[in-house]
GUFI-503579 format. One record per residue (C-alpha): x, y, z; residue in one letter; residue number from 1. Coordinates in steps of 0.2 Angstrom, whole numbers. Layout:
% GUFI-503579
((X,Y,Z),'a',NUM)
...
% end
This chain:
% GUFI-503579
((558,625,480),'x',1)
((565,619,463),'x',2)
((554,623,447),'x',3)
((541,612,441),'x',4)
((546,601,426),'x',5)
((529,604,416),'x',6)
((536,593,399),'x',7)
((537,578,413),'x',8)
((519,583,422),'x',9)
((514,582,404),'x',10)
((520,566,397),'x',11)
((516,556,413),'x',12)
((496,559,411),'x',13)
((486,545,410),'x',14)
((473,555,403),'x',15)
((470,562,387),'x',16)
((480,580,388),'x',17)
((484,594,373),'x',18)
((500,606,375),'x',19)
((498,622,369),'x',20)
((506,639,366),'x',21)
((501,656,372),'x',22)
((492,658,354),'x',23)
((483,642,355),'x',24)
((494,633,344),'x',25)
((496,613,347),'x',26)
((514,611,353),'x',27)
((511,593,359),'x',28)
((499,579,362),'x',29)
((499,564,373),'x',30)
((495,545,366),'x',31)
((481,545,378),'x',32)
((474,561,369),'x',33)
((476,553,350),'x',34)
((469,534,355),'x',35)
((452,548,362),'x',36)
((451,554,346),'x',37)
((452,539,337),'x',38)
((438,533,349),'x',39)
((428,545,342),'x',40)
((429,540,325),'x',41)
((443,555,320),'x',42)
((459,548,311),'x',43)
((469,560,320),'x',44)
((487,556,321),'x',45)
((500,568,333),'x',46)
((509,574,319),'x',47)
((492,580,309),'x',48)
((488,591,325),'x',49)
((505,600,329),'x',50)
((505,616,324),'x',51)
((488,621,319),'x',52)
((477,631,333),'x',53)
((468,619,344),'x',54)
((450,625,339),'x',55)
((454,617,322),'x',56)
((458,601,330),'x',57)
((442,598,338),'x',58)
((424,593,334),'x',59)
((410,607,333),'x',60)
((399,606,348),'x',61)
((419,605,361),'x',62)
((419,619,370),'x',63)
((436,621,362),'x',64)
((432,625,348),'x',65)
((428,642,351),'x',66)
((442,655,346),'x',67)
((436,665,362),'x',68)
((435,654,373),'x',69)
((454,647,370),'x',70)
((460,662,370),'x',71)
((451,671,386),'x',72)
((460,657,395),'x',73)
((478,660,389),'x',74)
((475,679,393),'x',75)
((472,674,409),'x',76)
((453,672,412),'x',77)
((445,662,424),'x',78)
((434,648,417),'x',79)
((419,639,424),'x',80)
((420,618,421),'x',81)
((421,614,405),'x',82)
((412,599,399),'x',83)
((409,588,383),'x',84)
((398,574,380),'x',85)
((405,564,364),'x',86)
((398,550,352),'x',87)
((411,535,348),'x',88)
((415,528,331),'x',89)
((401,515,335),'x',90)
((388,531,336),'x',91)
((382,523,352),'x',92)
((394,526,364),'x',93)
((392,542,373),'x',94)
((407,547,383),'x',95)
((408,564,396),'x',96)
((423,572,398),'x',97)
((427,586,410),'x',98)
((441,598,402),'x',99)
((453,606,415),'x',100)
((467,621,410),'x',101)
((484,623,419),'x',102)
((491,639,414),'x',103)
((511,638,412),'x',104)
((522,650,419),'x',105)
((531,652,402),'x',106)
((515,655,395),'x',107)
((504,641,385),'x',108)
((496,630,394),'x',109)
((491,611,398),'x',110)
((473,605,391),'x',111)
((469,588,401),'x',112)
((452,579,398),'x',113)
((446,567,412),'x',114)
((434,557,407),'x',115)
((419,555,422),'x',116)
((405,546,413),'x',117)
((403,534,426),'x',118)
((406,547,438),'x',119)
((389,558,431),'x',120)
((380,540,429),'x',121)
((383,537,447),'x',122)
((379,555,452),'x',123)
((363,552,443),'x',124)
((359,538,451),'x',125)
((362,544,468),'x',126)
((354,558,464),'x',127)
((339,549,458),'x',128)
((337,539,474),'x',129)
((340,553,484),'x',130)
((325,561,475),'x',131)
((315,546,478),'x',132)
((317,543,498),'x',133)
((312,559,500),'x',134)
((296,559,489),'x',135)
((292,546,499),'x',136)
((298,551,516),'x',137)
((288,566,512),'x',138)
((270,556,505),'x',139)
((276,545,523),'x',140)
((276,559,531),'x',141)
((258,565,523),'x',142)
((252,551,527),'x',143)
((258,550,545),'x',144)
((250,568,547),'x',145)
((235,569,539),'x',146)
((218,561,539),'x',147)
((210,569,527),'x',148)
((206,557,511),'x',149)
((206,572,499),'x',150)
((220,576,504),'x',151)
((230,561,504),'x',152)
((221,558,488),'x',153)
((227,572,479),'x',154)
((246,574,489),'x',155)
((251,554,484),'x',156)
((251,554,466),'x',157)
((255,574,465),'x',158)
((272,571,474),'x',159)
((276,555,467),'x',160)
((276,561,447),'x',161)
((285,579,454),'x',162)
((299,568,461),'x',163)
((300,560,443),'x',164)
((295,543,452),'x',165)
((282,542,438),'x',166)
((279,554,420),'x',167)
((264,548,425),'x',168)
((250,545,439),'x',169)
((233,540,442),'x',170)
((224,537,458),'x',171)
((206,527,458),'x',172)
((198,520,473),'x',173)
((186,506,479),'x',174)
((171,510,487),'x',175)
((169,502,505),'x',176)
((155,492,497),'x',177)
((166,486,484),'x',178)
((153,488,468),'x',179)
((166,501,461),'x',180)
((180,510,457),'x',181)
((182,529,454),'x',182)
((195,539,448),'x',183)
((199,552,459),'x',184)
((214,562,455),'x',185)
((228,560,437),'x',186)
((245,571,435),'x',187)
((256,573,423),'x',188)
((271,579,417),'x',189)
((279,584,398),'x',190)
((289,571,391),'x',191)
((304,570,378),'x',192)
((304,562,361),'x',193)
((310,545,372),'x',194)
((294,546,383),'x',195)
((305,553,396),'x',196)
((300,566,407),'x',197)
((309,583,402),'x',198)
((319,590,418),'x',199)
((311,604,425),'x',200)
((294,602,417),'x',201)
((280,607,425),'x',202)
((266,595,433),'x',203)
((248,596,427),'x',204)
((233,589,432),'x',205)
((225,578,419),'x',206)
((206,580,423),'x',207)
((200,569,407),'x',208)
((197,553,418),'x',209)
((192,562,434),'x',210)
((177,555,440),'x',211)
((176,540,428),'x',212)
((167,525,438),'x',213)
((168,508,434),'x',214)
((159,493,439),'x',215)
((171,480,446),'x',216)
((163,468,434),'x',217)
((168,476,420),'x',218)
((182,472,407),'x',219)
((193,486,410),'x',220)
((211,487,415),'x',221)
((206,497,431),'x',222)
((193,486,438),'x',223)
((201,470,437),'x',224)
((216,476,446),'x',225)
((204,482,459),'x',226)
((194,463,456),'x',227)
((208,452,456),'x',228)
((223,463,466),'x',229)
((236,459,452),'x',230)
((246,468,441),'x',231)
((241,471,423),'x',232)
((251,480,408),'x',233)
((244,483,393),'x',234)
((253,491,378),'x',235)
((248,503,364),'x',236)
((256,517,354),'x',237)
((256,536,358),'x',238)
((260,551,348),'x',239)
((280,555,347),'x',240)
((285,571,351),'x',241)
((298,582,348),'x',242)
((307,600,348),'x',243)
((308,610,332),'x',244)
((320,623,328),'x',245)
((309,636,335),'x',246)
((309,625,352),'x',247)
((291,621,352),'x',248)
((284,603,354),'x',249)
((277,594,337),'x',250)
((272,576,331),'x',251)
((284,567,324),'x',252)
((277,549,323),'x',253)
((271,537,336),'x',254)
((281,525,349),'x',255)
((277,510,359),'x',256)
((270,514,377),'x',257)
((266,502,391),'x',258)
((254,505,406),'x',259)
((254,498,421),'x',260)
((240,496,433),'x',261)
((243,492,449),'x',262)
((234,489,467),'x',263)
((236,498,484),'x',264)
((232,483,496),'x',265)
((226,483,514),'x',266)
((229,463,515),'x',267)
((220,455,503),'x',268)
((208,471,502),'x',269)
((212,482,486),'x',270)
((210,500,491),'x',271)
((215,508,478),'x',272)
((222,506,459),'x',273)
((237,517,452),'x',274)
((241,517,432),'x',275)
((256,526,424),'x',276)
((264,524,408),'x',277)
((281,525,400),'x',278)
((290,522,384),'x',279)
((289,500,382),'x',280)
((309,499,384),'x',281)
((309,508,403),'x',282)
((296,495,407),'x',283)
((308,485,416),'x',284)
((314,500,427),'x',285)
((295,507,430),'x',286)
((292,490,437),'x',287)
((307,491,449),'x',288)
((300,507,455),'x',289)
((283,498,460),'x',290)
((291,487,468),'x',291)
((302,498,477),'x',292)
((287,507,484),'x',293)
((277,492,490),'x',294)
((278,497,508),'x',295)
((273,514,504),'x',296)
((260,508,496),'x',297)
((254,495,508),'x',298)
((254,511,523),'x',299)
((244,522,508),'x',300)
((231,509,507),'x',301)
((231,507,527),'x',302)
((231,526,528),'x',303)
((215,527,517),'x',304)
((206,514,528),'x',305)
((209,527,542),'x',306)
((205,543,531),'x',307)
((187,533,531),'x',308)
((186,529,546),'x',309)
((192,545,553),'x',310)
((179,552,543),'x',311)
((163,542,550),'x',312)
((172,546,571),'x',313)
((172,563,566),'x',314)
((153,564,567),'x',315)
((155,554,584),'x',316)
((159,564,601),'x',317)
((173,554,601),'x',318)
((183,564,586),'x',319)
((188,579,596),'x',320)
((197,569,609),'x',321)
((203,556,596),'x',322)
((212,571,588),'x',323)
((218,580,600),'x',324)
((226,560,606),'x',325)
((232,556,589),'x',326)
((242,574,591),'x',327)
((251,569,604),'x',328)
((256,553,602),'x',329)
((262,560,583),'x',330)
((272,573,591),'x',331)
((277,561,605),'x',332)
((285,550,591),'x',333)
((291,564,580),'x',334)
((304,569,598),'x',335)
((310,553,597),'x',336)
((331,549,597),'x',337)
((332,531,600),'x',338)
((323,515,604),'x',339)
((322,516,621),'x',340)
((311,531,617),'x',341)
((296,519,613),'x',342)
((293,519,631),'x',343)
((287,539,632),'x',344)
((277,537,617),'x',345)
((268,522,622),'x',346)
((265,530,641),'x',347)
((257,544,630),'x',348)
((247,531,620),'x',349)
((239,524,637),'x',350)
((234,540,641),'x',351)
((225,542,628),'x',352)
((218,527,624),'x',353)
((214,527,644),'x',354)
((199,542,640),'x',355)
((192,528,626),'x',356)
((192,514,637),'x',357)
((193,514,657),'x',358)
((208,506,662),'x',359)
((216,498,647),'x',360)
((233,490,646),'x',361)
((243,496,631),'x',362)
((255,489,621),'x',363)
((265,491,606),'x',364)
((273,476,598),'x',365)
((289,480,584),'x',366)
((293,466,573),'x',367)
((312,464,568),'x',368)
((320,451,558),'x',369)
((310,437,565),'x',370)
((308,442,584),'x',371)
((297,457,592),'x',372)
((301,469,605),'x',373)
((287,475,617),'x',374)
((285,491,626),'x',375)
((268,491,635),'x',376)
((261,501,652),'x',377)
((244,494,661),'x',378)
((239,475,669),'x',379)
((247,460,663),'x',380)
((260,471,654),'x',381)
((276,474,657),'x',382)
((283,491,657),'x',383)
((301,487,649),'x',384)
((306,479,630),'x',385)
((305,463,629),'x',386)
((313,451,615),'x',387)
((303,438,613),'x',388)
((298,424,598),'x',389)
((283,432,588),'x',390)
((265,428,595),'x',391)
((253,419,587),'x',392)
((240,435,586),'x',393)
((251,447,580),'x',394)
((259,433,567),'x',395)
((240,435,560),'x',396)
((239,451,562),'x',397)
((252,457,551),'x',398)
((248,443,539),'x',399)
((230,448,535),'x',400)
((231,468,540),'x',401)
((216,466,548),'x',402)
((212,467,566),'x',403)
((215,453,578),'x',404)
((196,456,591),'x',405)
((197,442,607),'x',406)
((183,448,614),'x',407)
((185,436,631),'x',408)
((195,423,636),'x',409)
((190,408,628),'x',410)
((195,416,611),'x',411)
((210,421,619),'x',412)
((215,405,623),'x',413)
((210,399,607),'x',414)
((223,412,598),'x',415)
((238,409,610),'x',416)
((238,424,621),'x',417)
((251,425,634),'x',418)
((250,417,649),'x',419)
((253,433,659),'x',420)
((237,438,652),'x',421)
((225,428,660),'x',422)
((235,429,677),'x',423)
((230,448,678),'x',424)
((214,442,673),'x',425)
((213,450,657),'x',426)
((196,448,647),'x',427)
((197,455,631),'x',428)
((213,458,618),'x',429)
((214,467,601),'x',430)
((229,470,590),'x',431)
((228,484,579),'x',432)
((243,480,563),'x',433)
((250,494,554),'x',434)
((267,493,542),'x',435)
((281,485,555),'x',436)
((270,478,571),'x',437)
((253,480,580),'x',438)
((246,491,593),'x',439)
((238,479,608),'x',440)
((226,486,618),'x',441)
((218,475,632),'x',442)
((205,475,644),'x',443)
((197,467,658),'x',444)
((181,468,655),'x',445)
((175,457,640),'x',446)
((169,464,623),'x',447)
((177,481,629),'x',448)
((179,487,611),'x',449)
((163,491,601),'x',450)
((168,496,582),'x',451)
((168,517,583),'x',452)
((184,512,597),'x',453)
((191,502,584),'x',454)
((191,515,570),'x',455)
((197,524,583),'x',456)
((213,512,589),'x',457)
((215,510,569),'x',458)
((220,529,570),'x',459)
((231,530,582),'x',460)
((239,513,575),'x',461)
((243,522,558),'x',462)
((251,536,568),'x',463)
((262,524,577),'x',464)
((267,514,560),'x',465)
((268,530,549),'x',466)
((280,539,565),'x',467)
((291,522,566),'x',468)
((293,519,547),'x',469)
((297,538,545),'x',470)
((309,535,559),'x',471)
((320,520,549),'x',472)
((319,530,532),'x',473)
((327,544,542),'x',474)
((340,533,549),'x',475)
((346,523,534),'x',476)
((346,540,525),'x',477)
((358,544,536),'x',478)
((368,527,536),'x',479)
((368,529,517),'x',480)
((375,545,518),'x',481)
((390,541,530),'x',482)
((394,525,518),'x',483)
((394,538,504),'x',484)
((405,551,511),'x',485)
((418,533,519),'x',486)
((417,530,497),'x',487)
((419,545,492),'x',488)
((435,547,506),'x',489)
((442,527,500),'x',490)
((443,534,481),'x',491)
((454,550,487),'x',492)
((465,538,493),'x',493)
((466,528,481),'x',494)
((469,541,470),'x',495)
((483,548,478),'x',496)
((492,531,481),'x',497)
((491,529,462),'x',498)
((501,546,460),'x',499)
((514,543,471),'x',500)
((519,525,467),'x',501)
((529,527,453),'x',502)
((542,540,461),'x',503)
((541,531,479),'x',504)
((544,513,467),'x',505)
((559,524,461),'x',506)
((566,529,476),'x',507)
((566,510,482),'x',508)
((575,504,468),'x',509)
((588,517,470),'x',510)
((589,509,488),'x',511)
((590,492,483),'x',512)
((602,492,471),'x',513)
((613,504,481),'x',514)
((612,491,496),'x',515)
((613,476,484),'x',516)
((629,485,479),'x',517)
((635,486,497),'x',518)
((632,469,499),'x',519)
((646,465,483),'x',520)
((657,479,493),'x',521)
((662,470,510),'x',522)
((666,453,517),'x',523)
((660,457,533),'x',524)
((644,446,540),'x',525)
((638,458,555),'x',526)
((638,471,539),'x',527)
((627,459,528),'x',528)
((618,456,540),'x',529)
((612,474,543),'x',530)
((613,477,524),'x',531)
((602,462,521),'x',532)
((589,469,534),'x',533)
((590,485,527),'x',534)
((584,474,508),'x',535)
((570,465,518),'x',536)
((563,482,522),'x',537)
((563,488,505),'x',538)
((555,474,497),'x',539)
((541,475,510),'x',540)
((541,492,504),'x',541)
((539,487,488),'x',542)
((528,475,490),'x',543)
((518,486,500),'x',544)
((515,500,486),'x',545)
((511,485,476),'x',546)
((494,481,486),'x',547)
((491,501,488),'x',548)
((491,502,471),'x',549)
((479,486,471),'x',550)
((467,498,479),'x',551)
((469,512,469),'x',552)
((466,503,452),'x',553)
((449,493,460),'x',554)
((437,502,450),'x',555)
((446,502,431),'x',556)
((446,488,419),'x',557)
((463,476,421),'x',558)
((473,470,408),'x',559)
((470,452,405),'x',560)
((483,436,406),'x',561)
((490,421,409),'x',562)
((490,420,428),'x',563)
((496,408,442),'x',564)
((484,406,456),'x',565)
((496,399,465),'x',566)
((505,417,467),'x',567)
((489,427,470),'x',568)
((486,415,484),'x',569)
((505,418,491),'x',570)
((504,437,491),'x',571)
((488,438,502),'x',572)
((496,423,514),'x',573)
((510,434,516),'x',574)
((496,449,520),'x',575)
((486,440,533),'x',576)
((500,431,540),'x',577)
((508,449,543),'x',578)
((492,459,548),'x',579)
((480,447,556),'x',580)
((478,445,574),'x',581)
((491,428,578),'x',582)
((478,421,588),'x',583)
((467,417,571),'x',584)
((471,401,563),'x',585)
((475,403,544),'x',586)
((471,386,537),'x',587)
((476,383,518),'x',588)
((473,371,510),'x',589)
((477,368,490),'x',590)
((469,354,475),'x',591)
((475,361,460),'x',592)
((492,353,451),'x',593)
((503,367,448),'x',594)
((499,371,429),'x',595)
((482,376,432),'x',596)
((481,395,426),'x',597)
((465,409,424),'x',598)
((465,422,412),'x',599)
((464,438,422),'x',600)
((471,454,428),'x',601)
((482,447,442),'x',602)
((479,463,454),'x',603)
((461,462,453),'x',604)
((460,444,457),'x',605)
((471,445,471),'x',606)
((459,462,479),'x',607)
((444,448,478),'x',608)
((455,434,488),'x',609)
((462,449,501),'x',610)
((443,455,500),'x',611)
((435,441,507),'x',612)
((451,436,520),'x',613)
((447,454,528),'x',614)
((428,449,529),'x',615)
((430,432,537),'x',616)
((446,441,549),'x',617)
((429,455,553),'x',618)
((418,442,557),'x',619)
((426,427,568),'x',620)
((432,444,578),'x',621)
((417,451,581),'x',622)
((408,433,583),'x',623)
((426,428,595),'x',624)
((424,410,593),'x',625)
((434,400,605),'x',626)
((448,395,592),'x',627)
((446,411,578),'x',628)
((448,401,560),'x',629)
((448,406,542),'x',630)
((452,393,530),'x',631)
((458,395,512),'x',632)
((456,381,497),'x',633)
((459,383,480),'x',634)
((453,367,470),'x',635)
((451,361,453),'x',636)
((430,357,450),'x',637)
((421,351,433),'x',638)
((402,362,435),'x',639)
((388,355,422),'x',640)
((375,367,418),'x',641)
((364,367,431),'x',642)
((380,371,443),'x',643)
((387,387,436),'x',644)
((380,404,435),'x',645)
((367,409,425),'x',646)
((373,414,406),'x',647)
((393,404,409),'x',648)
((392,387,402),'x',649)
((399,372,409),'x',650)
((416,365,410),'x',651)
((432,367,421),'x',652)
((433,380,435),'x',653)
((445,387,449),'x',654)
((438,388,465),'x',655)
((445,398,478),'x',656)
((433,398,493),'x',657)
((435,406,511),'x',658)
((428,401,526),'x',659)
((425,408,543),'x',660)
((419,400,560),'x',661)
((411,418,562),'x',662)
((393,422,567),'x',663)
((386,418,551),'x',664)
((370,428,542),'x',665)
((352,423,540),'x',666)
((345,422,523),'x',667)
((338,441,525),'x',668)
((356,446,526),'x',669)
((362,433,513),'x',670)
((350,441,500),'x',671)
((357,457,502),'x',672)
((375,456,503),'x',673)
((381,457,489),'x',674)
((371,475,487),'x',675)
((380,491,484),'x',676)
((383,501,501),'x',677)
((375,485,511),'x',678)
((386,483,525),'x',679)
((385,473,543),'x',680)
((399,483,551),'x',681)
((399,499,560),'x',682)
((400,515,550),'x',683)
((418,518,547),'x',684)
((425,499,547),'x',685)
((417,497,530),'x',686)
((408,503,515),'x',687)
((398,493,507),'x',688)
((406,492,493),'x',689)
((420,478,493),'x',690)
((409,462,492),'x',691)
((400,471,479),'x',692)
((417,474,470),'x',693)
((422,458,471),'x',694)
((406,451,461),'x',695)
((408,464,448),'x',696)
((427,459,445),'x',697)
((422,441,443),'x',698)
((409,444,433),'x',699)
((421,454,421),'x',700)
((435,438,422),'x',701)
((419,428,416),'x',702)
((417,420,434),'x',703)
((404,423,449),'x',704)
((405,422,469),'x',705)
((394,414,478),'x',706)
((389,415,497),'x',707)
((384,400,509),'x',708)
((378,404,526),'x',709)
((366,400,540),'x',710)
((364,410,557),'x',711)
((378,402,569),'x',712)
((385,391,556),'x',713)
((399,405,549),'x',714)
((400,409,531),'x',715)
((410,401,516),'x',716)
((414,412,499),'x',717)
((416,404,484),'x',718)
((420,413,468),'x',719)
((422,402,451),'x',720)
((433,406,437),'x',721)
((436,398,422),'x',722)
((452,389,421),'x',723)
((466,385,410),'x',724)
((480,372,408),'x',725)
((498,377,402),'x',726)
((504,366,388),'x',727)
((521,357,391),'x',728)
((532,366,382),'x',729)
((523,384,386),'x',730)
((538,393,394),'x',731)
((535,397,414),'x',732)
((541,412,420),'x',733)
((555,413,431),'x',734)
((548,412,450),'x',735)
((565,417,461),'x',736)
((584,427,458),'x',737)
((596,414,451),'x',738)
((615,417,452),'x',739)
((620,420,432),'x',740)
((633,424,426),'x',741)
((636,442,417),'x',742)
((643,446,400),'x',743)
((653,456,391),'x',744)
((637,466,379),'x',745)
((634,484,379),'x',746)
((617,489,388),'x',747)
((608,505,386),'x',748)
((601,511,402),'x',749)
((587,526,395),'x',750)
((580,533,413),'x',751)
((576,550,418),'x',752)
((580,547,438),'x',753)
((598,549,438),'x',754)
((597,535,455),'x',755)
((591,522,444),'x',756)
((601,525,430),'x',757)
((617,525,443),'x',758)
((613,509,452),'x',759)
((608,501,437),'x',760)
((621,505,427),'x',761)
((634,500,442),'x',762)
((625,481,444),'x',763)
((628,479,425),'x',764)
((646,486,424),'x',765)
((651,473,440),'x',766)
((644,460,431),'x',767)
((655,464,414),'x',768)
((644,472,404),'x',769)
((647,490,394),'x',770)
((634,505,400),'x',771)
((628,520,390),'x',772)
((616,532,399),'x',773)
((604,543,394),'x',774)
((593,553,403),'x',775)
((577,553,392),'x',776)
((569,547,377),'x',777)
((576,559,363),'x',778)
((594,559,368),'x',779)
((589,537,370),'x',780)
((587,536,352),'x',781)
((604,546,348),'x',782)
((613,538,361),'x',783)
((605,521,351),'x',784)
((609,528,334),'x',785)
((626,533,339),'x',786)
((631,517,345),'x',787)
((619,504,337),'x',788)
((633,491,330),'x',789)
((639,486,349),'x',790)
((621,489,360),'x',791)
((615,475,360),'x',792)
((601,479,374),'x',793)
((591,493,380),'x',794)
((586,497,397),'x',795)
((569,507,394),'x',796)
((557,517,406),'x',797)
((542,519,401),'x',798)
((538,535,408),'x',799)
((548,550,404),'x',800)
((547,569,400),'x',801)
((547,574,381),'x',802)
((545,554,374),'x',803)
((538,541,383),'x',804)
((544,524,385),'x',805)
((530,520,373),'x',806)
((537,531,360),'x',807)
((553,526,359),'x',808)
((550,508,360),'x',809)
((535,513,344),'x',810)
((552,522,334),'x',811)
((565,509,337),'x',812)
((554,495,330),'x',813)
((550,506,316),'x',814)
((567,508,312),'x',815)
((567,489,312),'x',816)
((582,489,322),'x',817)
((586,468,331),'x',818)
((590,477,348),'x',819)
((584,469,362),'x',820)
((571,479,373),'x',821)
((566,477,391),'x',822)
((554,488,399),'x',823)
((557,493,416),'x',824)
((541,502,425),'x',825)
((537,511,441),'x',826)
((520,502,443),'x',827)
((510,486,439),'x',828)
((508,483,420),'x',829)
((509,468,405),'x',830)
((519,465,394),'x',831)
((506,465,381),'x',832)
((504,483,385),'x',833)
((522,489,373),'x',834)
((522,479,357),'x',835)
((537,475,351),'x',836)
((547,474,370),'x',837)
((554,458,372),'x',838)
((553,459,393),'x',839)
((546,468,405),'x',840)
((553,472,423),'x',841)
((545,480,438),'x',842)
((553,492,451),'x',843)
((562,489,462),'x',844)
((572,474,458),'x',845)
((587,465,464),'x',846)
((606,466,458),'x',847)
((603,446,455),'x',848)
((584,449,447),'x',849)
((592,463,434),'x',850)
((605,453,429),'x',851)
((595,438,427),'x',852)
((584,445,415),'x',853)
((596,454,405),'x',854)
((606,438,402),'x',855)
((593,428,400),'x',856)
((584,440,385),'x',857)
((601,440,377),'x',858)
((601,423,377),'x',859)
((584,419,369),'x',860)
((584,414,352),'x',861)
((579,424,338),'x',862)
((563,424,331),'x',863)
% end
């Protein structure tokens, strides 16, 4: 195995990197490192760092500012991961780097800094989401398992504060006669000087308000919420505390605080009032947390009601039977693995309720997506699952969160009960609501359910509702975890792709060049056909690398430039026709002129259009229409302020539309279609990131993404971008290779890949040019300086050892040389990335395109 070329690895690193010798002296730093230091406000150059100890070149607080740390890893000591958070020159931007050290065999090390700010933020958000989900699950489990009112009132606020959902939480309960509201519990955690929870701080009770009672008529936020059921916000000041030098907390002034009082409701009835507080700037985040936990609060309201019911039932002779029955039902729910297991739960319910109401029929109505799924046993009820429209009594019970009791058949008729109940001579029915459905009990006796029995049925309904919610939450959490794993795999594939693309394009360049030359060496048509086939395969491989690079860059900001949307469409159409099922009709319609342009990153815009096409393909494959069809439309539109997205001025826009005749989406699915990790595809087929990434790209480009769809009517996604028009005298990019003449000028090729130099040299020599070669940047400069009077154009590779192409370019322009310079690169880039260059070519390129570009650049008039 050949030795690793560490200088080459160092110079090609896109991340900030420093090369030090065995004593910690800076030998070299790359351009990315200099830019990084400039962003932090340091007026540092490469030359000012060379020859100094690395701990002398970094800022205080940087792990490498410690001489002991540096000498430790240079002597072979293992290091834990090093991190450094720095503040930008603007004083506001915070950047987190992870520092890795690679020891070199000959001594010294390469030190690389990778920016992980966004990754750290995403990890923190995921951890926060996971922590909140666990808190919600814990509270939900407690509500499911407890019928003790005191335990519910204690555990719910304690768990939510402990998990960091709120920094403080008070709960006050409305009495059953609705005359007053009384504070029951209050918990708080320590906060920092910004009013945010200090990680690891202990939760403690705040007993100052416990037992405080307010009449519902009082003018105070707590009774106001209890009376109106509306959220109340109050602003005020609170002491601001900060850590002193001796690590104690001291008052350092005040800050604005917002207090939020919000209801816990069962239907239209306020059962309790919760109150919390936060720094004013965190108000929106706090309200978002409250909205997110609304289903949990609804369940808590029902749990408080049922705990009260149970308190009354415990005084009756039926208390023991109900308690055991609820435990049996709970255990049956906890053993569930699939929806069909609800039949077993209903069987257990029927046995328990049969002990309360002789001969009663028992059923569950679970509501999902405007349909009801019924599991039932008993007279007039089916033992299998039914999928049907939601019956009126179920709708009413869910709307009001009250029991809908039909005491006789006349009330049953007025409520719209199903004919099958009358056929079975059912004479009374009751629906007890829970969060996602109802517990339905019937009897062949009129008025079969007295108040004490209804109280018991509420307990069973609560148990079922909380069990169902917990089951759904656990399933959703499992799906999110699988989606996150898939997304991480895709990120790793992208990173690997970017790493090999440059070298692969160098190999393709050699292949294309040699095949082009072989075409010129033979006049046999059969041989030329074979060579042309190999050339076509190489071009397709190059296009494949281009597409893989597109995905490896999907989370990076692109280089914005004037972009022809027709080129984007042509590339995407080629991929679709090559990879999609040939039975899919791909209908392309253009309603734009050739001079239309958009300002954007071509690769990212191509990713958006390709993502939309892939989603359309998946939709038609799943729906299986008689003739699957995908339509792509490019058109120019003029929109006024009412038609654009929020914050975007009216004007002319390019509209890229992708439509399909798949199954379409209902309003609920459509409202979440751009949410990260939301997908309707099976696990393993989609990450749920495609559309959210496409939306982010469009917003970065000053545009937006819109979805129009109805169930059964297919879908239409429209991407809008601000549009420009090419001026008549603006030069148009060459779109195809042409057979052009060569010349007799001298060309210098600077590239570290011998295969690339050799094939390019042969190409140019065949067209009459004199060619000089250099294997790296330093020797290229020396060659140019020795032959500067003869050399008219330089082909300069942008990624080389010793000196990068960018450094060579800067050096040449600093010497005020008139030579023409064409950058050649194996990864996508724009000419604007190389200040002072005359043109840019991406590998692999053909003989015709190379000779044509060289001739065109040489013949350009000088500015």
